[in-house]
N, C-alpha and C positions, 0 to 999 in steps of 0.2 A: 239773212234773216234778222240781224240787228243793224244794216246799214240805215242811212237818213232816209231813204224811199221806202223801208219796209212797214210791213203792219205789225203793231207791237201794242198789243190790248192788256188793259189790267185784268181782264178775265182768263187771262194765261196763268195767273198767280194768286186767284181770289182765295185761295186756302194758305196764301201766306208763302214766305221763303225759308227754307232750311239752308243755313250755312255752314258747311263742315271745314273746321280748319286743319288741315293734317299737318301736323306739328311736328320737326324734326327735332331728336332728343335734346340736341344742344340748347335749343330755344327754352327750354323749362326751367332754367337755372339763370338766364339772362334776366334782369332787372328792366332792360331796354327792351324786351319782347312786348309788342303791341297787340299779340293773337288774346293775350289773358284781358287785356282792356276792351277788346271786342265783345269777348265772352261777358264780364261783368256789367257793361253798359247798356247790352241788350237781353235782359232777362226776362221780358215778357213782351206780349203783342205779337204782331204779324210777322216777325223774324225770329227764328230759333236759331241758337249757335251751339253747335258742336265740336269740341277741341278733342282731334284724335291723335294719339301718337303713331308717325309715320314708323313703320318696319318695312325692310327689304323682303324679310322672309314670312312675315306673319301680318299680311294685310288684315286691317279691321274687318271683322265677321260682319257687323253690322251694314258697314259702308259698302261692303261688297253686294250684300242682301239688296241692298236700297237701290243700286244701280237699274235694276231693269224694271224697279217698280215706281220709279219718278224719273221727272224729267231732267237730267241732270247735265252739269257743265262744267268742265274746269277750267278756272282761270288760269290758262297759261299760253305763252306767245310762241305757240309751234307755227311751221311755216302755215297748215292750213287752217288756223283759227278763225273764226269768226270775229269781226270786229264791232265792239259795242261803242257808239259816239256817245260818251256821258254827256258831252255839253249840249249836242242836239236835243238829247231825250230829257235833259233837264230844262231846257228851253219849251220843250212838247207838253211836258206837265204842268209848268207854269202858266203855259195858255189852255191847256184842258182843265184846271183847277174850278171845279163846279161842284155843288152838294152833290151832285148826281155821280159825279165820278168817285168823289171821296168814299161816298155809300158803298159804291161798288166794290173798292177796295178793300172795306171793313165788313162786308156781309157776303154771305154766300145764299144765292137765291136756293130757296127749298126745291129739293127733286134734282138738281143738278150734280155733275159727277165732281168731285172733289178735285182740285187742280192744285199741285205745290212743285214749285221748282227749286231745285236743289242744287248750290253753287259749292263748287269745290275748291279751296284757296291753299296751296301749299305755304305754310307759316315757317318761312326760313329764309335766311339769305339767299339772295339771287343764285349765288355759286351752288348752294347745297341744293337748291329747289331745282336745279337742273339736272342736279346727279339723281334727285328723288324721281324724276319725272323720267329717267333714263333706265332708272334700275327697276321701274314699276311698269309691267306691261299693261296692267289693267288701267292704270291712268292713260296710256297711250290709246285706249279705247273708247274713252269718253270724249264726247264733242268739245271742244277748246273756244274759248273766247279771248280776246285780249281787249283791253282797256285802250281808247283814244281820248284824250281830253289836254286841253290846254293850260291845266292847272298844273303847276310845277310842286314838288314836294316840298313840303316844310318841315318834316322829320331832321331833327338835330342831335340826335341820342347816338347816331350811330355815322362811322366815315366809311370810305371805300365800297358805297354802293353805286349803282347805276344812276347817272345823271338824270337819267329820263324815265325812273322807277318811283312807286309808293312803297313805303311801308304796310304791312296788312292792315292797320286801322284805316290808313288814308284810303285804301284800297277796299275795303267795305263800304265806306263813306260815299266813294264814288260809284259804287253798285247800287245802294240803297237810292243815291240821285237819280240816277239812270232808271230804276225801277218806280220813280214816283214815291218811294217812302220818304219823306221830306222831314217828318217828325222823328222819326229813327235816324236818319241821318245827322240832323240837325244835334241830337243829343250824344251821339257819337264823337261828333265835331267837338264839341264843348268839352267834352271828358278827354279828348286827345290834346285838346289845346293847353288844359292843365297839365297834362303827362308829359307832355314834350317841353315843358319849362323846368322839368327837374334838373338840378345840378347834379 
């Protein structure tokens, strides 16, 4: 679905994108958490962000209810995950950037079915994200996607993370870029650059 040769149309998310940050409890107390940065930077427009506490025994009721109602994807690199090539789609949107395509992303034709993609991210360290996934059977039922990009992580505020991984804010920037939401990606990138310089 997301490979370089697949069809990928802005009509698939003409009603916007919902981002759910499923956040581990330890992240709420960390000044280095970038999930809150995502939530603060994307307060309006076509991207809607909701930060949800993860619980092993009491999954978020609204999230569970939304799964059969929306086209949902979990960002997690499990073996069967579909690959989303960010660099390819960034180039695609640059080539396709016309007034007509921009208008399609911003407006929904009258009488058409509302479309909205829901992207679920595990907002935690890589080690805890693995535990969250393994301890949440409902997450294992959601189609998964993995990001592919030559862009290295620039995150400086934590150590001992995987060398080929990105923090939550960087991941959202890559997702928005892949979906052609360049203005939103740029806004979050600017906020992240300031955040990432904190001592």
